[in-house]
py3Dmol code that shows the C-alpha trace and the ligand (Angstrom):
import py3Dmol

protein = """\
ATOM      1  CA  UNK A   1      -0.451   2.742  18.913  1.00  0.00           C
ATOM      2  CA  UNK A   2       1.560   1.739  15.804  1.00  0.00           C
ATOM      3  CA  UNK A   3       5.003   0.225  16.202  1.00  0.00           C
ATOM      4  CA  UNK A   4       6.493   3.357  14.757  1.00  0.00           C
ATOM      5  CA  UNK A   5       5.242   5.570  17.615  1.00  0.00           C
ATOM      6  CA  UNK A   6       7.456   3.687  20.018  1.00  0.00           C
ATOM      7  CA  UNK A   7      10.506   4.459  17.928  1.00  0.00           C
ATOM      8  CA  UNK A   8       9.705   8.058  16.882  1.00  0.00           C
ATOM      9  CA  UNK A   9       9.324   7.332  13.156  1.00  0.00           C
ATOM     10  CA  UNK A  10       5.986   7.180  11.319  1.00  0.00           C
ATOM     11  CA  UNK A  11       4.830   4.440   8.996  1.00  0.00           C
ATOM     12  CA  UNK A  12       2.234   5.596   6.476  1.00  0.00           C
ATOM     13  CA  UNK A  13       0.873   3.327   3.774  1.00  0.00           C
ATOM     14  CA  UNK A  14      -1.064   4.125   0.606  1.00  0.00           C
ATOM     15  CA  UNK A  15      -3.603   1.667  -0.717  1.00  0.00           C
ATOM     16  CA  UNK A  16      -6.313   1.257  -3.324  1.00  0.00           C
ATOM     17  CA  UNK A  17      -6.949  -0.503  -6.576  1.00  0.00           C
ATOM     18  CA  UNK A  18      -4.764   0.522  -9.539  1.00  0.00           C
ATOM     19  CA  UNK A  19      -5.831   3.525 -11.600  1.00  0.00           C
ATOM     20  CA  UNK A  20      -7.009   5.544  -8.581  1.00  0.00           C
ATOM     21  CA  UNK A  21      -4.108   8.053  -8.714  1.00  0.00           C
ATOM     22  CA  UNK A  22      -2.227   6.600  -5.712  1.00  0.00           C
ATOM     23  CA  UNK A  23       1.249   7.033  -7.113  1.00  0.00           C
ATOM     24  CA  UNK A  24       0.633  10.685  -7.991  1.00  0.00           C
ATOM     25  CA  UNK A  25      -0.720  11.266  -4.521  1.00  0.00           C
ATOM     26  CA  UNK A  26       2.333   9.703  -2.863  1.00  0.00           C
ATOM     27  CA  UNK A  27       4.607  12.147  -4.811  1.00  0.00           C
ATOM     28  CA  UNK A  28       2.401  15.033  -3.628  1.00  0.00           C
ATOM     29  CA  UNK A  29       2.389  13.727  -0.046  1.00  0.00           C
ATOM     30  CA  UNK A  30       6.217  13.570  -0.028  1.00  0.00           C
ATOM     31  CA  UNK A  31       6.371  17.181  -1.305  1.00  0.00           C
ATOM     32  CA  UNK A  32       3.925  18.225   1.395  1.00  0.00           C
ATOM     33  CA  UNK A  33       6.094  16.674   4.133  1.00  0.00           C
ATOM     34  CA  UNK A  34       9.272  18.230   2.684  1.00  0.00           C
ATOM     35  CA  UNK A  35       7.596  21.631   2.890  1.00  0.00           C
ATOM     36  CA  UNK A  36       7.076  20.942   6.571  1.00  0.00           C
ATOM     37  CA  UNK A  37      10.751  20.079   7.057  1.00  0.00           C
ATOM     38  CA  UNK A  38      10.309  16.272   7.043  1.00  0.00           C
ATOM     39  CA  UNK A  39      12.294  14.270   4.497  1.00  0.00           C
ATOM     40  CA  UNK A  40      10.296  11.098   3.985  1.00  0.00           C
ATOM     41  CA  UNK A  41      11.534   7.723   2.790  1.00  0.00           C
ATOM     42  CA  UNK A  42       9.328   6.794  -0.179  1.00  0.00           C
ATOM     43  CA  UNK A  43       9.141   3.113  -1.041  1.00  0.00           C
ATOM     44  CA  UNK A  44       6.801   0.524  -2.481  1.00  0.00           C
ATOM     45  CA  UNK A  45       5.551  -3.039  -2.354  1.00  0.00           C
ATOM     46  CA  UNK A  46       6.154  -5.474  -3.716  1.00  0.00           C
ATOM     47  CA  UNK A  47       9.662  -4.022  -3.955  1.00  0.00           C
ATOM     48  CA  UNK A  48      11.929  -1.606  -2.037  1.00  0.00           C
ATOM     49  CA  UNK A  49      15.036  -3.856  -1.892  1.00  0.00           C
ATOM     50  CA  UNK A  50      17.008  -5.431  -4.764  1.00  0.00           C
ATOM     51  CA  UNK A  51      15.587  -8.871  -3.835  1.00  0.00           C
ATOM     52  CA  UNK A  52      12.029  -7.642  -3.488  1.00  0.00           C
ATOM     53  CA  UNK A  53      12.208  -5.752  -6.789  1.00  0.00           C
ATOM     54  CA  UNK A  54      13.241  -8.983  -8.523  1.00  0.00           C
ATOM     55  CA  UNK A  55      10.309 -10.772  -6.856  1.00  0.00           C
ATOM     56  CA  UNK A  56       8.055  -7.932  -8.024  1.00  0.00           C
ATOM     57  CA  UNK A  57       9.175  -8.409 -11.622  1.00  0.00           C
ATOM     58  CA  UNK A  58       8.618 -12.139 -11.354  1.00  0.00           C
ATOM     59  CA  UNK A  59       5.150 -11.969  -9.851  1.00  0.00           C
ATOM     60  CA  UNK A  60       3.773  -9.106 -11.937  1.00  0.00           C
ATOM     61  CA  UNK A  61       5.256  -9.656 -15.420  1.00  0.00           C
ATOM     62  CA  UNK A  62       2.927 -11.554 -17.696  1.00  0.00           C
ATOM     63  CA  UNK A  63       4.422 -14.585 -19.361  1.00  0.00           C
ATOM     64  CA  UNK A  64       5.704 -16.459 -16.251  1.00  0.00           C
ATOM     65  CA  UNK A  65       3.231 -19.238 -16.879  1.00  0.00           C
ATOM     66  CA  UNK A  66       0.632 -20.052 -14.247  1.00  0.00           C
ATOM     67  CA  UNK A  67       1.117 -18.305 -10.870  1.00  0.00           C
ATOM     68  CA  UNK A  68      -1.344 -19.810  -8.396  1.00  0.00           C
ATOM     69  CA  UNK A  69      -2.896 -17.832  -5.548  1.00  0.00           C
ATOM     70  CA  UNK A  70      -0.686 -19.566  -2.905  1.00  0.00           C
ATOM     71  CA  UNK A  71       2.552 -18.909  -4.842  1.00  0.00           C
ATOM     72  CA  UNK A  72       1.476 -15.260  -5.334  1.00  0.00           C
ATOM     73  CA  UNK A  73       0.692 -14.951  -1.586  1.00  0.00           C
ATOM     74  CA  UNK A  74       4.093 -16.323  -0.558  1.00  0.00           C
ATOM     75  CA  UNK A  75       6.024 -14.175  -3.075  1.00  0.00           C
ATOM     76  CA  UNK A  76       4.260 -11.044  -1.715  1.00  0.00           C
ATOM     77  CA  UNK A  77       5.319 -11.958   1.822  1.00  0.00           C
ATOM     78  CA  UNK A  78       8.826 -12.986   0.831  1.00  0.00           C
ATOM     79  CA  UNK A  79       9.293  -9.531  -0.732  1.00  0.00           C
ATOM     80  CA  UNK A  80       7.691  -7.913   2.356  1.00  0.00           C
ATOM     81  CA  UNK A  81      10.019  -9.734   4.798  1.00  0.00           C
ATOM     82  CA  UNK A  82      13.063  -8.440   2.890  1.00  0.00           C
ATOM     83  CA  UNK A  83      11.628  -4.924   2.723  1.00  0.00           C
ATOM     84  CA  UNK A  84      10.659  -4.734   6.354  1.00  0.00           C
ATOM     85  CA  UNK A  85      13.955  -6.083   7.700  1.00  0.00           C
ATOM     86  CA  UNK A  86      16.308  -4.205   5.411  1.00  0.00           C
ATOM     87  CA  UNK A  87      14.495  -0.895   4.798  1.00  0.00           C
ATOM     88  CA  UNK A  88      11.342  -0.157   6.781  1.00  0.00           C
ATOM     89  CA  UNK A  89      12.375  -1.098  10.320  1.00  0.00           C
ATOM     90  CA  UNK A  90      15.801   0.541  10.126  1.00  0.00           C
ATOM     91  CA  UNK A  91      14.190   3.735   8.777  1.00  0.00           C
ATOM     92  CA  UNK A  92      11.581   3.775  11.580  1.00  0.00           C
ATOM     93  CA  UNK A  93      14.204   3.074  14.181  1.00  0.00           C
ATOM     94  CA  UNK A  94      16.183   6.073  12.790  1.00  0.00           C
ATOM     95  CA  UNK A  95      13.080   8.261  13.295  1.00  0.00           C
ATOM     96  CA  UNK A  96      12.187   8.557   9.610  1.00  0.00           C
ATOM     97  CA  UNK A  97       8.734   8.997   8.128  1.00  0.00           C
ATOM     98  CA  UNK A  98       8.189   6.094   5.739  1.00  0.00           C
ATOM     99  CA  UNK A  99       5.677   6.499   2.918  1.00  0.00           C
ATOM    100  CA  UNK A 100       4.968   3.053   1.527  1.00  0.00           C
ATOM    101  CA  UNK A 101       2.997   2.371  -1.654  1.00  0.00           C
ATOM    102  CA  UNK A 102       1.019  -0.666  -0.460  1.00  0.00           C
ATOM    103  CA  UNK A 103       1.606  -3.085   2.421  1.00  0.00           C
ATOM    104  CA  UNK A 104      -0.168  -6.049   4.030  1.00  0.00           C
ATOM    105  CA  UNK A 105      -3.635  -4.497   3.469  1.00  0.00           C
ATOM    106  CA  UNK A 106      -2.930  -5.006  -0.252  1.00  0.00           C
ATOM    107  CA  UNK A 107      -2.475  -8.736   0.382  1.00  0.00           C
ATOM    108  CA  UNK A 108      -5.710  -8.839   2.275  1.00  0.00           C
ATOM    109  CA  UNK A 109      -7.442  -6.958  -0.604  1.00  0.00           C
ATOM    110  CA  UNK A 110      -5.896  -8.730  -3.592  1.00  0.00           C
ATOM    111  CA  UNK A 111      -4.979 -12.214  -2.484  1.00  0.00           C
ATOM    112  CA  UNK A 112      -7.745 -12.335   0.159  1.00  0.00           C
ATOM    113  CA  UNK A 113     -10.586 -10.369  -1.418  1.00  0.00           C
ATOM    114  CA  UNK A 114      -9.519 -10.845  -5.054  1.00  0.00           C
ATOM    115  CA  UNK A 115      -8.316 -14.454  -5.038  1.00  0.00           C
ATOM    116  CA  UNK A 116     -10.158 -15.857  -2.038  1.00  0.00           C
ATOM    117  CA  UNK A 117      -7.073 -16.774   0.058  1.00  0.00           C
ATOM    118  CA  UNK A 118      -7.926 -17.619   3.708  1.00  0.00           C
ATOM    119  CA  UNK A 119      -7.694 -14.533   5.980  1.00  0.00           C
ATOM    120  CA  UNK A 120      -6.007 -16.739   8.675  1.00  0.00           C
ATOM    121  CA  UNK A 121      -3.111 -17.486   6.303  1.00  0.00           C
ATOM    122  CA  UNK A 122      -2.556 -13.819   5.678  1.00  0.00           C
ATOM    123  CA  UNK A 123      -2.649 -13.031   9.407  1.00  0.00           C
ATOM    124  CA  UNK A 124      -0.195 -15.801  10.139  1.00  0.00           C
ATOM    125  CA  UNK A 125       2.221 -14.693   7.421  1.00  0.00           C
ATOM    126  CA  UNK A 126       1.995 -11.070   8.531  1.00  0.00           C
ATOM    127  CA  UNK A 127       2.983 -12.289  12.057  1.00  0.00           C
ATOM    128  CA  UNK A 128       6.095 -13.921  10.562  1.00  0.00           C
ATOM    129  CA  UNK A 129       7.056 -11.158   8.086  1.00  0.00           C
ATOM    130  CA  UNK A 130       6.459  -8.131  10.339  1.00  0.00           C
ATOM    131  CA  UNK A 131       5.691  -9.061  13.957  1.00  0.00           C
ATOM    132  CA  UNK A 132       4.446  -6.020  15.878  1.00  0.00           C
ATOM    133  CA  UNK A 133       4.587  -3.720  12.869  1.00  0.00           C
ATOM    134  CA  UNK A 134       1.396  -1.945  11.803  1.00  0.00           C
ATOM    135  CA  UNK A 135       1.116   1.299   9.843  1.00  0.00           C
ATOM    136  CA  UNK A 136       0.391   4.415  11.956  1.00  0.00           C
ATOM    137  CA  UNK A 137      -1.840   5.603   9.122  1.00  0.00           C
ATOM    138  CA  UNK A 138      -3.169   3.905   6.041  1.00  0.00           C
ATOM    139  CA  UNK A 139      -4.880   5.935   3.345  1.00  0.00           C
ATOM    140  CA  UNK A 140      -7.220   4.040   0.987  1.00  0.00           C
ATOM    141  CA  UNK A 141      -7.857   5.802  -2.318  1.00  0.00           C
ATOM    142  CA  UNK A 142     -11.325   4.706  -3.238  1.00  0.00           C
ATOM    143  CA  UNK A 143     -13.051   4.691  -6.606  1.00  0.00           C
ATOM    144  CA  UNK A 144     -15.532   2.390  -8.348  1.00  0.00           C
ATOM    145  CA  UNK A 145     -13.778  -0.432 -10.234  1.00  0.00           C
ATOM    146  CA  UNK A 146     -15.023   0.807 -13.618  1.00  0.00           C
ATOM    147  CA  UNK A 147     -13.483   4.281 -13.047  1.00  0.00           C
ATOM    148  CA  UNK A 148     -10.154   2.703 -12.073  1.00  0.00           C
ATOM    149  CA  UNK A 149     -10.185   0.284 -15.019  1.00  0.00           C
ATOM    150  CA  UNK A 150     -10.957   3.107 -17.460  1.00  0.00           C
ATOM    151  CA  UNK A 151      -7.920   5.049 -16.142  1.00  0.00           C
ATOM    152  CA  UNK A 152      -5.626   2.026 -16.537  1.00  0.00           C
ATOM    153  CA  UNK A 153      -6.680   1.525 -20.161  1.00  0.00           C
ATOM    154  CA  UNK A 154      -5.979   5.189 -21.101  1.00  0.00           C
ATOM    155  CA  UNK A 155      -2.601   5.583 -19.398  1.00  0.00           C
ATOM    156  CA  UNK A 156      -0.644   4.323 -22.380  1.00  0.00           C
ATOM    157  CA  UNK A 157       1.419   1.386 -21.094  1.00  0.00           C
ATOM    158  CA  UNK A 158       0.517  -2.278 -20.933  1.00  0.00           C
ATOM    159  CA  UNK A 159      -1.206  -4.141 -18.155  1.00  0.00           C
ATOM    160  CA  UNK A 160       0.680  -6.376 -15.723  1.00  0.00           C
ATOM    161  CA  UNK A 161      -0.543  -9.815 -14.755  1.00  0.00           C
ATOM    162  CA  UNK A 162      -2.807  -8.564 -11.953  1.00  0.00           C
ATOM    163  CA  UNK A 163      -4.108  -5.497 -13.810  1.00  0.00           C
ATOM    164  CA  UNK A 164      -5.342  -7.860 -16.522  1.00  0.00           C
ATOM    165  CA  UNK A 165      -7.990  -9.216 -14.130  1.00  0.00           C
ATOM    166  CA  UNK A 166     -11.606  -8.369 -14.773  1.00  0.00           C
ATOM    167  CA  UNK A 167     -13.835  -5.683 -13.197  1.00  0.00           C
ATOM    168  CA  UNK A 168     -15.420  -8.215 -10.765  1.00  0.00           C
ATOM    169  CA  UNK A 169     -11.946  -8.920  -9.371  1.00  0.00           C
ATOM    170  CA  UNK A 170     -11.335  -5.201  -8.788  1.00  0.00           C
ATOM    171  CA  UNK A 171     -14.772  -4.835  -7.147  1.00  0.00           C
ATOM    172  CA  UNK A 172     -13.806  -7.578  -4.711  1.00  0.00           C
ATOM    173  CA  UNK A 173     -10.496  -5.765  -4.042  1.00  0.00           C
ATOM    174  CA  UNK A 174     -12.344  -2.539  -3.395  1.00  0.00           C
ATOM    175  CA  UNK A 175     -14.865  -4.214  -1.049  1.00  0.00           C
ATOM    176  CA  UNK A 176     -12.016  -5.828   0.895  1.00  0.00           C
ATOM    177  CA  UNK A 177     -10.303  -2.419   1.344  1.00  0.00           C
ATOM    178  CA  UNK A 178     -13.550  -0.860   2.567  1.00  0.00           C
ATOM    179  CA  UNK A 179     -14.019  -3.799   5.000  1.00  0.00           C
ATOM    180  CA  UNK A 180     -10.542  -3.210   6.447  1.00  0.00           C
ATOM    181  CA  UNK A 181     -11.388   0.486   6.874  1.00  0.00           C
ATOM    182  CA  UNK A 182     -14.660  -0.369   8.619  1.00  0.00           C
ATOM    183  CA  UNK A 183     -12.788  -2.783  10.931  1.00  0.00           C
ATOM    184  CA  UNK A 184      -9.929  -0.381  11.748  1.00  0.00           C
ATOM    185  CA  UNK A 185     -11.397   3.108  11.493  1.00  0.00           C
ATOM    186  CA  UNK A 186      -8.618   4.762  13.473  1.00  0.00           C
ATOM    187  CA  UNK A 187      -5.697   3.504  11.374  1.00  0.00           C
ATOM    188  CA  UNK A 188      -7.377   3.323   7.972  1.00  0.00           C
ATOM    189  CA  UNK A 189      -8.812   6.437   6.310  1.00  0.00           C
ATOM    190  CA  UNK A 190     -10.761   6.282   3.064  1.00  0.00           C
ATOM    191  CA  UNK A 191     -10.337   9.140   0.616  1.00  0.00           C
ATOM    192  CA  UNK A 192     -12.721   9.636  -2.332  1.00  0.00           C
ATOM    193  CA  UNK A 193     -10.348   9.340  -5.261  1.00  0.00           C
ATOM    194  CA  UNK A 194     -12.939  10.301  -7.875  1.00  0.00           C
ATOM    195  CA  UNK A 195     -12.460  14.034  -6.961  1.00  0.00           C
ATOM    196  CA  UNK A 196      -9.904  16.280  -8.745  1.00  0.00           C
ATOM    197  CA  UNK A 197      -6.250  15.542  -7.917  1.00  0.00           C
ATOM    198  CA  UNK A 198      -5.750  18.698  -5.877  1.00  0.00           C
ATOM    199  CA  UNK A 199      -8.822  18.028  -3.721  1.00  0.00           C
ATOM    200  CA  UNK A 200      -7.626  14.493  -3.003  1.00  0.00           C
ATOM    201  CA  UNK A 201      -4.157  15.876  -2.143  1.00  0.00           C
ATOM    202  CA  UNK A 202      -5.704  18.387   0.308  1.00  0.00           C
ATOM    203  CA  UNK A 203      -7.541  15.545   2.115  1.00  0.00           C
ATOM    204  CA  UNK A 204      -4.289  13.587   2.277  1.00  0.00           C
ATOM    205  CA  UNK A 205      -2.402  16.580   3.647  1.00  0.00           C
ATOM    206  CA  UNK A 206      -4.837  16.884   6.580  1.00  0.00           C
ATOM    207  CA  UNK A 207      -4.320  13.204   7.450  1.00  0.00           C
ATOM    208  CA  UNK A 208      -0.545  13.488   7.171  1.00  0.00           C
ATOM    209  CA  UNK A 209      -0.400  16.602   9.337  1.00  0.00           C
ATOM    210  CA  UNK A 210      -2.255  14.785  12.111  1.00  0.00           C
ATOM    211  CA  UNK A 211       0.033  11.779  12.051  1.00  0.00           C
ATOM    212  CA  UNK A 212       3.372  13.593  11.883  1.00  0.00           C
ATOM    213  CA  UNK A 213       2.404  16.072  14.594  1.00  0.00           C
ATOM    214  CA  UNK A 214       5.037  15.866  17.347  1.00  0.00           C
ATOM    215  CA  UNK A 215       7.717  14.208  15.225  1.00  0.00           C
ATOM    216  CA  UNK A 216      11.313  15.294  15.665  1.00  0.00           C
ATOM    217  CA  UNK A 217      12.503  17.333  12.692  1.00  0.00           C
TER     218      UNK A 217
END
"""
ligand_1 = """\
21
TMP
P 1.160 -1.116 -7.971
O 0.639 -1.260 -9.372
O 0.326 -0.237 -7.120
O 2.609 -0.836 -7.877
O 0.989 -2.569 -7.279
C 1.516 -3.659 -7.802
C 0.525 -4.792 -7.974
O 0.731 -5.804 -6.978
C -0.929 -4.377 -7.882
O -1.628 -5.092 -8.944
C -1.369 -4.926 -6.599
C -0.464 -6.151 -6.401
N -0.233 -6.533 -5.009
C -0.833 -7.679 -4.505
O -1.587 -8.342 -5.232
N -0.568 -8.049 -3.227
C 0.243 -7.335 -2.412
O 0.477 -7.730 -1.221
C 0.894 -6.159 -2.940
C 1.853 -5.349 -2.121
C 0.619 -5.796 -4.236
"""
view = py3Dmol.view(width=600, height=400)
view.addModel(protein, "pdb")
view.setStyle({"model": 0}, {"cartoon": {"style": "trace"}})
view.addModel(ligand_1, "xyz")
view.setStyle({"model": 1}, {"stick": {}})
view.zoomTo()
view.show()
């Protein structure tokens, strides 16, 4: 049982490498919930509070000089601690449905899978930043790294520091997400993001309906 069940809200996270259509799908997911009479709180990581948005800009903008894997890891968790304390937990305690664009699975995929950071460090920091808080549902939008990279390069705005990594990095990120899904098949659902947008949205809607069933409106 996710933390959110105990407090009536629902915590739903959206994951996957960049270029898989995740942001579009979150917008569609929010519209789907509204049509069912649920007004979700839509937020993102790193970000979601003024402090965490500043940390996001610092860690993602190119031109900050070297940002080592440990510094990157700690900035992600500093942003997360702010976001959980000031936004996510209060919303869940108020019974809201929180749709969050990335959470700790992203740290496991990018800093763990992508950069090779020790899994134990990530677990320890998660225990500090959000003790007892796990998503009720995590949707992983899955596509081969080449498909995702091709979409990034055609979308018309520049790459951030992490997006500038090579295809091998994004293959490791993808493998790490699939490993999380294999380890936690109840919480983490993989959706094939290579299908048309509407078909992906229909799969997401089925997952959302199951997790919000029984919520107070
Ligand atoms: P976005 O492009 O989906 O908004 O994600 C922002 C970037 O931050 C993306 O490249 C993934 C990266 N990221 C991490 O490396 N670790 C994390 O813990 C989070 C939340 C994001």
